[in-house]
mmCIF file of the N, C-alpha and C atoms, coordinates in Angstrom:
data_MODEL
# 
_entry.id   MODEL 
# 
loop_
_atom_site.group_PDB 
_atom_site.id 
_atom_site.type_symbol 
_atom_site.label_atom_id 
_atom_site.label_alt_id 
_atom_site.label_comp_id 
_atom_site.label_asym_id 
_atom_site.label_entity_id 
_atom_site.label_seq_id 
_atom_site.pdbx_PDB_ins_code 
_atom_site.Cartn_x 
_atom_site.Cartn_y 
_atom_site.Cartn_z 
_atom_site.occupancy 
_atom_site.B_iso_or_equiv 
_atom_site.pdbx_formal_charge 
_atom_site.auth_seq_id 
_atom_site.auth_comp_id 
_atom_site.auth_asym_id 
_atom_site.auth_atom_id 
_atom_site.pdbx_PDB_model_num 
ATOM 1   N N  . UNK A 1 1  ? 33.139  7.059  144.280 1.00 0.00 ? 1  UNK A N  1 
ATOM 2   C CA . UNK A 1 1  ? 33.950  6.818  143.110 1.00 0.00 ? 1  UNK A CA 1 
ATOM 3   C C  . UNK A 1 1  ? 34.044  5.320  142.852 1.00 0.00 ? 1  UNK A C  1 
ATOM 4   N N  . UNK A 1 2  ? 34.231  4.999  141.603 1.00 0.00 ? 2  UNK A N  1 
ATOM 5   C CA . UNK A 1 2  ? 34.375  3.604  141.223 1.00 0.00 ? 2  UNK A CA 1 
ATOM 6   C C  . UNK A 1 2  ? 35.660  3.430  140.450 1.00 0.00 ? 2  UNK A C  1 
ATOM 7   N N  . UNK A 1 3  ? 36.215  2.239  140.503 1.00 0.00 ? 3  UNK A N  1 
ATOM 8   C CA . UNK A 1 3  ? 37.445  2.019  139.731 1.00 0.00 ? 3  UNK A CA 1 
ATOM 9   C C  . UNK A 1 3  ? 37.148  2.095  138.238 1.00 0.00 ? 3  UNK A C  1 
ATOM 10  N N  . UNK A 1 4  ? 38.057  2.710  137.493 1.00 0.00 ? 4  UNK A N  1 
ATOM 11  C CA . UNK A 1 4  ? 37.899  2.721  136.045 1.00 0.00 ? 4  UNK A CA 1 
ATOM 12  C C  . UNK A 1 4  ? 38.557  1.472  135.469 1.00 0.00 ? 4  UNK A C  1 
ATOM 13  N N  . UNK A 1 5  ? 38.666  1.387  134.151 1.00 0.00 ? 5  UNK A N  1 
ATOM 14  C CA . UNK A 1 5  ? 39.218  0.183  133.523 1.00 0.00 ? 5  UNK A CA 1 
ATOM 15  C C  . UNK A 1 5  ? 40.640  -0.110 133.987 1.00 0.00 ? 5  UNK A C  1 
ATOM 16  N N  . UNK A 1 6  ? 41.400  0.918  134.338 1.00 0.00 ? 6  UNK A N  1 
ATOM 17  C CA . UNK A 1 6  ? 42.766  0.730  134.806 1.00 0.00 ? 6  UNK A CA 1 
ATOM 18  C C  . UNK A 1 6  ? 42.807  0.421  136.297 1.00 0.00 ? 6  UNK A C  1 
ATOM 19  N N  . UNK A 1 7  ? 41.659  0.452  136.959 1.00 0.00 ? 7  UNK A N  1 
ATOM 20  C CA . UNK A 1 7  ? 41.602  0.203  138.386 1.00 0.00 ? 7  UNK A CA 1 
ATOM 21  C C  . UNK A 1 7  ? 41.804  1.453  139.223 1.00 0.00 ? 7  UNK A C  1 
ATOM 22  N N  . UNK A 1 8  ? 42.022  2.593  138.566 1.00 0.00 ? 8  UNK A N  1 
ATOM 23  C CA . UNK A 1 8  ? 42.183  3.855  139.287 1.00 0.00 ? 8  UNK A CA 1 
ATOM 24  C C  . UNK A 1 8  ? 40.818  4.363  139.711 1.00 0.00 ? 8  UNK A C  1 
ATOM 25  N N  . UNK A 1 9  ? 40.792  5.080  140.826 1.00 0.00 ? 9  UNK A N  1 
ATOM 26  C CA . UNK A 1 9  ? 39.537  5.686  141.244 1.00 0.00 ? 9  UNK A CA 1 
ATOM 27  C C  . UNK A 1 9  ? 39.352  6.992  140.492 1.00 0.00 ? 9  UNK A C  1 
ATOM 28  N N  . UNK A 1 10 ? 38.200  7.159  139.931 1.00 0.00 ? 10 UNK A N  1 
ATOM 29  C CA . UNK A 1 10 ? 37.881  8.397  139.226 1.00 0.00 ? 10 UNK A CA 1 
ATOM 30  C C  . UNK A 1 10 ? 36.412  8.689  139.429 1.00 0.00 ? 10 UNK A C  1 
ATOM 31  N N  . UNK A 1 11 ? 36.012  9.954  139.298 1.00 0.00 ? 11 UNK A N  1 
ATOM 32  C CA . UNK A 1 11 ? 34.592  10.288 139.463 1.00 0.00 ? 11 UNK A CA 1 
ATOM 33  C C  . UNK A 1 11 ? 33.751  9.553  138.438 1.00 0.00 ? 11 UNK A C  1 
ATOM 34  N N  . UNK A 1 12 ? 32.578  9.142  138.888 1.00 0.00 ? 12 UNK A N  1 
ATOM 35  C CA . UNK A 1 12 ? 31.663  8.478  137.967 1.00 0.00 ? 12 UNK A CA 1 
ATOM 36  C C  . UNK A 1 12 ? 31.128  9.487  136.963 1.00 0.00 ? 12 UNK A C  1 
ATOM 37  N N  . UNK A 1 13 ? 30.973  9.057  135.748 1.00 0.00 ? 13 UNK A N  1 
ATOM 38  C CA . UNK A 1 13 ? 30.381  9.891  134.713 1.00 0.00 ? 13 UNK A CA 1 
ATOM 39  C C  . UNK A 1 13 ? 28.888  9.630  134.707 1.00 0.00 ? 13 UNK A C  1 
ATOM 40  N N  . UNK A 1 14 ? 28.078  10.687 134.782 1.00 0.00 ? 14 UNK A N  1 
ATOM 41  C CA . UNK A 1 14 ? 26.629  10.464 134.769 1.00 0.00 ? 14 UNK A CA 1 
ATOM 42  C C  . UNK A 1 14 ? 26.179  9.922  133.432 1.00 0.00 ? 14 UNK A C  1 
ATOM 43  N N  . UNK A 1 15 ? 25.217  9.021  133.450 1.00 0.00 ? 15 UNK A N  1 
ATOM 44  C CA . UNK A 1 15 ? 24.637  8.567  132.199 1.00 0.00 ? 15 UNK A CA 1 
ATOM 45  C C  . UNK A 1 15 ? 23.388  9.396  131.915 1.00 0.00 ? 15 UNK A C  1 
ATOM 46  N N  . UNK A 1 16 ? 22.764  9.139  130.807 1.00 0.00 ? 16 UNK A N  1 
ATOM 47  C CA . UNK A 1 16 ? 21.615  9.952  130.385 1.00 0.00 ? 16 UNK A CA 1 
ATOM 48  C C  . UNK A 1 16 ? 20.488  9.924  131.408 1.00 0.00 ? 16 UNK A C  1 
ATOM 49  N N  . UNK A 1 17 ? 20.330  8.826  132.146 1.00 0.00 ? 17 UNK A N  1 
ATOM 50  C CA . UNK A 1 17 ? 19.245  8.744  133.121 1.00 0.00 ? 17 UNK A CA 1 
ATOM 51  C C  . UNK A 1 17 ? 19.485  9.619  134.339 1.00 0.00 ? 17 UNK A C  1 
ATOM 52  N N  . UNK A 1 18 ? 20.735  10.074 134.549 1.00 0.00 ? 18 UNK A N  1 
ATOM 53  C CA . UNK A 1 18 ? 21.067  10.923 135.689 1.00 0.00 ? 18 UNK A CA 1 
ATOM 54  C C  . UNK A 1 18 ? 20.902  12.412 135.381 1.00 0.00 ? 18 UNK A C  1 
ATOM 55  N N  . UNK A 1 19 ? 20.636  12.755 134.137 1.00 0.00 ? 19 UNK A N  1 
ATOM 56  C CA . UNK A 1 19 ? 20.548  14.155 133.749 1.00 0.00 ? 19 UNK A CA 1 
ATOM 57  C C  . UNK A 1 19 ? 19.272  14.781 134.292 1.00 0.00 ? 19 UNK A C  1 
ATOM 58  N N  . UNK A 1 20 ? 19.375  16.045 134.645 1.00 0.00 ? 20 UNK A N  1 
ATOM 59  C CA . UNK A 1 20 ? 18.213  16.791 135.117 1.00 0.00 ? 20 UNK A CA 1 
ATOM 60  C C  . UNK A 1 20 ? 17.443  17.273 133.890 1.00 0.00 ? 20 UNK A C  1 
ATOM 61  N N  . UNK A 1 21 ? 16.130  17.047 133.868 1.00 0.00 ? 21 UNK A N  1 
ATOM 62  C CA . UNK A 1 21 ? 15.351  17.488 132.703 1.00 0.00 ? 21 UNK A CA 1 
ATOM 63  C C  . UNK A 1 21 ? 15.394  19.012 132.551 1.00 0.00 ? 21 UNK A C  1 
ATOM 64  N N  . UNK A 1 22 ? 15.354  19.464 131.330 1.00 0.00 ? 22 UNK A N  1 
ATOM 65  C CA . UNK A 1 22 ? 15.394  20.889 131.041 1.00 0.00 ? 22 UNK A CA 1 
ATOM 66  C C  . UNK A 1 22 ? 14.069  21.552 131.388 1.00 0.00 ? 22 UNK A C  1 
ATOM 67  N N  . UNK A 1 23 ? 14.163  22.714 132.000 1.00 0.00 ? 23 UNK A N  1 
ATOM 68  C CA . UNK A 1 23 ? 12.957  23.479 132.336 1.00 0.00 ? 23 UNK A CA 1 
ATOM 69  C C  . UNK A 1 23 ? 12.270  23.974 131.061 1.00 0.00 ? 23 UNK A C  1 
ATOM 70  N N  . UNK A 1 24 ? 13.020  24.070 129.981 1.00 0.00 ? 24 UNK A N  1 
ATOM 71  C CA . UNK A 1 24 ? 12.450  24.564 128.721 1.00 0.00 ? 24 UNK A CA 1 
ATOM 72  C C  . UNK A 1 24 ? 11.301  23.695 128.231 1.00 0.00 ? 24 UNK A C  1 
ATOM 73  N N  . UNK A 1 25 ? 11.332  22.411 128.566 1.00 0.00 ? 25 UNK A N  1 
ATOM 74  C CA . UNK A 1 25 ? 10.294  21.494 128.107 1.00 0.00 ? 25 UNK A CA 1 
ATOM 75  C C  . UNK A 1 25 ? 9.194   21.282 129.144 1.00 0.00 ? 25 UNK A C  1 
ATOM 76  N N  . UNK A 1 26 ? 9.303   21.959 130.262 1.00 0.00 ? 26 UNK A N  1 
ATOM 77  C CA . UNK A 1 26 ? 8.333   21.790 131.343 1.00 0.00 ? 26 UNK A CA 1 
ATOM 78  C C  . UNK A 1 26 ? 7.031   22.527 131.013 1.00 0.00 ? 26 UNK A C  1 
ATOM 79  N N  . UNK A 1 27 ? 5.932   22.099 131.631 1.00 0.00 ? 27 UNK A N  1 
ATOM 80  C CA . UNK A 1 27 ? 4.667   22.825 131.459 1.00 0.00 ? 27 UNK A CA 1 
ATOM 81  C C  . UNK A 1 27 ? 4.797   24.252 132.011 1.00 0.00 ? 27 UNK A C  1 
ATOM 82  N N  . UNK A 1 28 ? 3.937   25.134 131.529 1.00 0.00 ? 28 UNK A N  1 
ATOM 83  C CA . UNK A 1 28 ? 4.006   26.548 131.916 1.00 0.00 ? 28 UNK A CA 1 
ATOM 84  C C  . UNK A 1 28 ? 3.868   26.757 133.420 1.00 0.00 ? 28 UNK A C  1 
ATOM 85  N N  . UNK A 1 29 ? 3.012   25.948 134.082 1.00 0.00 ? 29 UNK A N  1 
ATOM 86  C CA . UNK A 1 29 ? 2.841   26.147 135.520 1.00 0.00 ? 29 UNK A CA 1 
ATOM 87  C C  . UNK A 1 29 ? 4.120   25.806 136.291 1.00 0.00 ? 29 UNK A C  1 
ATOM 88  N N  . UNK A 1 30 ? 4.865   24.819 135.823 1.00 0.00 ? 30 UNK A N  1 
ATOM 89  C CA . UNK A 1 30 ? 6.139   24.474 136.455 1.00 0.00 ? 30 UNK A CA 1 
ATOM 90  C C  . UNK A 1 30 ? 7.158   25.584 136.225 1.00 0.00 ? 30 UNK A C  1 
ATOM 91  N N  . UNK A 1 31 ? 7.198   26.107 135.008 1.00 0.00 ? 31 UNK A N  1 
ATOM 92  C CA . UNK A 1 31 ? 8.117   27.213 134.710 1.00 0.00 ? 31 UNK A CA 1 
ATOM 93  C C  . UNK A 1 31 ? 7.835   28.415 135.610 1.00 0.00 ? 31 UNK A C  1 
ATOM 94  N N  . UNK A 1 32 ? 6.553   28.740 135.766 1.00 0.00 ? 32 UNK A N  1 
ATOM 95  C CA . UNK A 1 32 ? 6.175   29.874 136.607 1.00 0.00 ? 32 UNK A CA 1 
ATOM 96  C C  . UNK A 1 32 ? 6.538   29.606 138.059 1.00 0.00 ? 32 UNK A C  1 
ATOM 97  N N  . UNK A 1 33 ? 6.286   28.398 138.536 1.00 0.00 ? 33 UNK A N  1 
ATOM 98  C CA . UNK A 1 33 ? 6.624   28.052 139.918 1.00 0.00 ? 33 UNK A CA 1 
ATOM 99  C C  . UNK A 1 33 ? 8.131   28.188 140.155 1.00 0.00 ? 33 UNK A C  1 
ATOM 100 N N  . UNK A 1 34 ? 8.926   27.720 139.225 1.00 0.00 ? 34 UNK A N  1 
ATOM 101 C CA . UNK A 1 34 ? 10.385  27.836 139.348 1.00 0.00 ? 34 UNK A CA 1 
ATOM 102 C C  . UNK A 1 34 ? 10.793  29.306 139.380 1.00 0.00 ? 34 UNK A C  1 
ATOM 103 N N  . UNK A 1 35 ? 10.200  30.116 138.513 1.00 0.00 ? 35 UNK A N  1 
ATOM 104 C CA . UNK A 1 35 ? 10.503  31.551 138.500 1.00 0.00 ? 35 UNK A CA 1 
ATOM 105 C C  . UNK A 1 35 ? 10.123  32.213 139.823 1.00 0.00 ? 35 UNK A C  1 
ATOM 106 N N  . UNK A 1 36 ? 8.960   31.858 140.363 1.00 0.00 ? 36 UNK A N  1 
ATOM 107 C CA . UNK A 1 36 ? 8.522   32.445 141.632 1.00 0.00 ? 36 UNK A CA 1 
ATOM 108 C C  . UNK A 1 36 ? 9.437   32.034 142.782 1.00 0.00 ? 36 UNK A C  1 
ATOM 109 N N  . UNK A 1 37 ? 9.814   30.763 142.814 1.00 0.00 ? 37 UNK A N  1 
ATOM 110 C CA . UNK A 1 37 ? 10.742  30.290 143.846 1.00 0.00 ? 37 UNK A CA 1 
ATOM 111 C C  . UNK A 1 37 ? 12.064  31.034 143.749 1.00 0.00 ? 37 UNK A C  1 
ATOM 112 N N  . UNK A 1 38 ? 12.565  31.173 142.528 1.00 0.00 ? 38 UNK A N  1 
ATOM 113 C CA . UNK A 1 38 ? 13.823  31.907 142.334 1.00 0.00 ? 38 UNK A CA 1 
ATOM 114 C C  . UNK A 1 38 ? 13.691  33.347 142.825 1.00 0.00 ? 38 UNK A C  1 
ATOM 115 N N  . UNK A 1 39 ? 12.603  34.005 142.460 1.00 0.00 ? 39 UNK A N  1 
ATOM 116 C CA . UNK A 1 39 ? 12.377  35.388 142.857 1.00 0.00 ? 39 UNK A CA 1 
ATOM 117 C C  . UNK A 1 39 ? 12.340  35.518 144.379 1.00 0.00 ? 39 UNK A C  1 
ATOM 118 N N  . UNK A 1 40 ? 11.627  34.636 145.031 1.00 0.00 ? 40 UNK A N  1 
ATOM 119 C CA . UNK A 1 40 ? 11.501  34.671 146.490 1.00 0.00 ? 40 UNK A CA 1 
ATOM 120 C C  . UNK A 1 40 ? 12.857  34.413 147.153 1.00 0.00 ? 40 UNK A C  1 
ATOM 121 N N  . UNK A 1 41 ? 13.548  33.372 146.685 1.00 0.00 ? 41 UNK A N  1 
ATOM 122 C CA . UNK A 1 41 ? 14.819  33.014 147.310 1.00 0.00 ? 41 UNK A CA 1 
ATOM 123 C C  . UNK A 1 41 ? 15.924  34.029 147.026 1.00 0.00 ? 41 UNK A C  1 
ATOM 124 N N  . UNK A 1 42 ? 15.996  34.517 145.792 1.00 0.00 ? 42 UNK A N  1 
ATOM 125 C CA . UNK A 1 42 ? 17.076  35.446 145.441 1.00 0.00 ? 42 UNK A CA 1 
ATOM 126 C C  . UNK A 1 42 ? 16.913  36.799 146.130 1.00 0.00 ? 42 UNK A C  1 
ATOM 127 N N  . UNK A 1 43 ? 15.674  37.136 146.503 1.00 0.00 ? 43 UNK A N  1 
ATOM 128 C CA . UNK A 1 43 ? 15.432  38.384 147.222 1.00 0.00 ? 43 UNK A CA 1 
ATOM 129 C C  . UNK A 1 43 ? 15.334  38.172 148.729 1.00 0.00 ? 43 UNK A C  1 
ATOM 130 N N  . UNK A 1 44 ? 15.621  36.936 149.152 1.00 0.00 ? 44 UNK A N  1 
ATOM 131 C CA . UNK A 1 44 ? 15.632  36.579 150.570 1.00 0.00 ? 44 UNK A CA 1 
ATOM 132 C C  . UNK A 1 44 ? 14.348  37.012 151.294 1.00 0.00 ? 44 UNK A C  1 
ATOM 133 N N  . UNK A 1 45 ? 13.228  36.715 150.646 1.00 0.00 ? 45 UNK A N  1 
ATOM 134 C CA . UNK A 1 45 ? 11.923  37.038 151.213 1.00 0.00 ? 45 UNK A CA 1 
ATOM 135 C C  . UNK A 1 45 ? 11.640  36.057 152.352 1.00 0.00 ? 45 UNK A C  1 
ATOM 136 N N  . UNK A 1 46 ? 11.176  36.577 153.472 1.00 0.00 ? 46 UNK A N  1 
ATOM 137 C CA . UNK A 1 46 ? 10.800  35.756 154.611 1.00 0.00 ? 46 UNK A CA 1 
ATOM 138 C C  . UNK A 1 46 ? 9.732   34.745 154.180 1.00 0.00 ? 46 UNK A C  1 
ATOM 139 N N  . UNK A 1 47 ? 9.842   33.518 154.648 1.00 0.00 ? 47 UNK A N  1 
ATOM 140 C CA . UNK A 1 47 ? 8.920   32.454 154.248 1.00 0.00 ? 47 UNK A CA 1 
ATOM 141 C C  . UNK A 1 47 ? 7.469   32.806 154.549 1.00 0.00 ? 47 UNK A C  1 
ATOM 142 N N  . UNK A 1 48 ? 7.203   33.309 155.747 1.00 0.00 ? 48 UNK A N  1 
ATOM 143 C CA . UNK A 1 48 ? 5.819   33.661 156.098 1.00 0.00 ? 48 UNK A CA 1 
ATOM 144 C C  . UNK A 1 48 ? 5.290   34.786 155.224 1.00 0.00 ? 48 UNK A C  1 
ATOM 145 N N  . UNK A 1 49 ? 6.138   35.741 154.900 1.00 0.00 ? 49 UNK A N  1 
ATOM 146 C CA . UNK A 1 49 ? 5.743   36.842 154.014 1.00 0.00 ? 49 UNK A CA 1 
ATOM 147 C C  . UNK A 1 49 ? 5.420   36.312 152.617 1.00 0.00 ? 49 UNK A C  1 
ATOM 148 N N  . UNK A 1 50 ? 6.255   35.412 152.117 1.00 0.00 ? 50 UNK A N  1 
ATOM 149 C CA . UNK A 1 50 ? 6.032   34.839 150.786 1.00 0.00 ? 50 UNK A CA 1 
ATOM 150 C C  . UNK A 1 50 ? 4.726   34.055 150.750 1.00 0.00 ? 50 UNK A C  1 
ATOM 151 N N  . UNK A 1 51 ? 4.495   33.248 151.775 1.00 0.00 ? 51 UNK A N  1 
ATOM 152 C CA . UNK A 1 51 ? 3.263   32.456 151.826 1.00 0.00 ? 51 UNK A CA 1 
ATOM 153 C C  . UNK A 1 51 ? 2.041   33.370 151.870 1.00 0.00 ? 51 UNK A C  1 
ATOM 154 N N  . UNK A 1 52 ? 2.093   34.403 152.685 1.00 0.00 ? 52 UNK A N  1 
ATOM 155 C CA . UNK A 1 52 ? 0.981   35.341 152.783 1.00 0.00 ? 52 UNK A CA 1 
ATOM 156 C C  . UNK A 1 52 ? 0.720   36.018 151.438 1.00 0.00 ? 52 UNK A C  1 
ATOM 157 N N  . UNK A 1 53 ? 1.780   36.452 150.783 1.00 0.00 ? 53 UNK A N  1 
ATOM 158 C CA . UNK A 1 53 ? 1.639   37.108 149.481 1.00 0.00 ? 53 UNK A CA 1 
ATOM 159 C C  . UNK A 1 53 ? 1.068   36.145 148.443 1.00 0.00 ? 53 UNK A C  1 
ATOM 160 N N  . UNK A 1 54 ? 1.517   34.903 148.462 1.00 0.00 ? 54 UNK A N  1 
ATOM 161 C CA . UNK A 1 54 ? 1.015   33.913 147.508 1.00 0.00 ? 54 UNK A CA 1 
ATOM 162 C C  . UNK A 1 54 ? -0.460  33.597 147.771 1.00 0.00 ? 54 UNK A C  1 
ATOM 163 N N  . UNK A 1 55 ? -0.863  33.598 149.031 1.00 0.00 ? 55 UNK A N  1 
ATOM 164 C CA . UNK A 1 55 ? -2.276  33.389 149.356 1.00 0.00 ? 55 UNK A CA 1 
ATOM 165 C C  . UNK A 1 55 ? -3.131  34.534 148.830 1.00 0.00 ? 55 UNK A C  1 
ATOM 166 N N  . UNK A 1 56 ? -2.619  35.761 148.920 1.00 0.00 ? 56 UNK A N  1 
ATOM 167 C CA . UNK A 1 56 ? -3.334  36.928 148.389 1.00 0.00 ? 56 UNK A CA 1 
ATOM 168 C C  . UNK A 1 56 ? -3.471  36.810 146.879 1.00 0.00 ? 56 UNK A C  1 
ATOM 169 N N  . UNK A 1 57 ? -2.381  36.430 146.214 1.00 0.00 ? 57 UNK A N  1 
ATOM 170 C CA . UNK A 1 57 ? -2.400  36.266 144.757 1.00 0.00 ? 57 UNK A CA 1 
ATOM 171 C C  . UNK A 1 57 ? -3.373  35.158 144.363 1.00 0.00 ? 57 UNK A C  1 
ATOM 172 N N  . UNK A 1 58 ? -3.339  34.035 145.069 1.00 0.00 ? 58 UNK A N  1 
ATOM 173 C CA . UNK A 1 58 ? -4.236  32.918 144.777 1.00 0.00 ? 58 UNK A CA 1 
ATOM 174 C C  . UNK A 1 58 ? -5.700  33.343 144.919 1.00 0.00 ? 58 UNK A C  1 
ATOM 175 N N  . UNK A 1 59 ? -6.019  34.026 146.009 1.00 0.00 ? 59 UNK A N  1 
ATOM 176 C CA . UNK A 1 59 ? -7.398  34.478 146.224 1.00 0.00 ? 59 UNK A CA 1 
ATOM 177 C C  . UNK A 1 59 ? -7.834  35.433 145.119 1.00 0.00 ? 59 UNK A C  1 
ATOM 178 N N  . UNK A 1 60 ? -6.957  36.326 144.707 1.00 0.00 ? 60 UNK A N  1 
ATOM 179 C CA . UNK A 1 60 ? -7.271  37.277 143.649 1.00 0.00 ? 60 UNK A CA 1 
ATOM 180 C C  . UNK A 1 60 ? -7.522  36.565 142.324 1.00 0.00 ? 60 UNK A C  1 
ATOM 181 N N  . UNK A 1 61 ? -6.664  35.609 142.010 1.00 0.00 ? 61 UNK A N  1 
ATOM 182 C CA . UNK A 1 61 ? -6.827  34.875 140.753 1.00 0.00 ? 61 UNK A CA 1 
ATOM 183 C C  . UNK A 1 61 ? -8.099  34.027 140.763 1.00 0.00 ? 61 UNK A C  1 
ATOM 184 N N  . UNK A 1 62 ? -8.398  33.408 141.906 1.00 0.00 ? 62 UNK A N  1 
ATOM 185 C CA . UNK A 1 62 ? -9.620  32.621 141.999 1.00 0.00 ? 62 UNK A CA 1 
ATOM 186 C C  . UNK A 1 62 ? -10.857 33.490 141.870 1.00 0.00 ? 62 UNK A C  1 
ATOM 187 N N  . UNK A 1 63 ? -10.829 34.712 142.454 1.00 0.00 ? 63 UNK A N  1 
ATOM 188 C CA . UNK A 1 63 ? -11.950 35.643 142.343 1.00 0.00 ? 63 UNK A CA 1 
ATOM 189 C C  . UNK A 1 63 ? -12.137 36.056 140.886 1.00 0.00 ? 63 UNK A C  1 
ATOM 190 N N  . UNK A 1 64 ? -11.034 36.343 140.205 1.00 0.00 ? 64 UNK A N  1 
ATOM 191 C CA . UNK A 1 64 ? -11.117 36.735 138.787 1.00 0.00 ? 64 UNK A CA 1 
ATOM 192 C C  . UNK A 1 64 ? -11.640 35.594 137.925 1.00 0.00 ? 64 UNK A C  1 
ATOM 193 N N  . UNK A 1 65 ? -11.178 34.372 138.219 1.00 0.00 ? 65 UNK A N  1 
ATOM 194 C CA . UNK A 1 65 ? -11.617 33.212 137.449 1.00 0.00 ? 65 UNK A CA 1 
ATOM 195 C C  . UNK A 1 65 ? -13.114 32.969 137.628 1.00 0.00 ? 65 UNK A C  1 
ATOM 196 N N  . UNK A 1 66 ? -13.617 33.149 138.852 1.00 0.00 ? 66 UNK A N  1 
ATOM 197 C CA . UNK A 1 66 ? -15.032 32.937 139.145 1.00 0.00 ? 66 UNK A CA 1 
ATOM 198 C C  . UNK A 1 66 ? -15.904 33.975 138.447 1.00 0.00 ? 66 UNK A C  1 
ATOM 199 N N  . UNK A 1 67 ? -15.350 35.144 138.162 1.00 0.00 ? 67 UNK A N  1 
ATOM 200 C CA . UNK A 1 67 ? -16.103 36.219 137.537 1.00 0.00 ? 67 UNK A CA 1 
ATOM 201 C C  . UNK A 1 67 ? -16.187 36.113 136.033 1.00 0.00 ? 67 UNK A C  1 
ATOM 202 N N  . UNK A 1 68 ? -15.590 35.116 135.455 1.00 0.00 ? 68 UNK A N  1 
ATOM 203 C CA . UNK A 1 68 ? -15.626 34.970 133.993 1.00 0.00 ? 68 UNK A CA 1 
ATOM 204 C C  . UNK A 1 68 ? -16.983 34.625 133.493 1.00 0.00 ? 68 UNK A C  1 
# 
């Protein structure tokens, strides 16, 4: 906390540079990553299970991409 104009201690007010950027303006891959993280965490998926599943998905997508 910092003293305000009266010298009282009060919580600092964030300025515009402290704001967290909106996910709405993020690239699609970031939006998807955030959604996947949320899905994994909110369902309390074991980390090793999540990693294994993501590796399977990655391999599948890479195989499909190579077949184009």
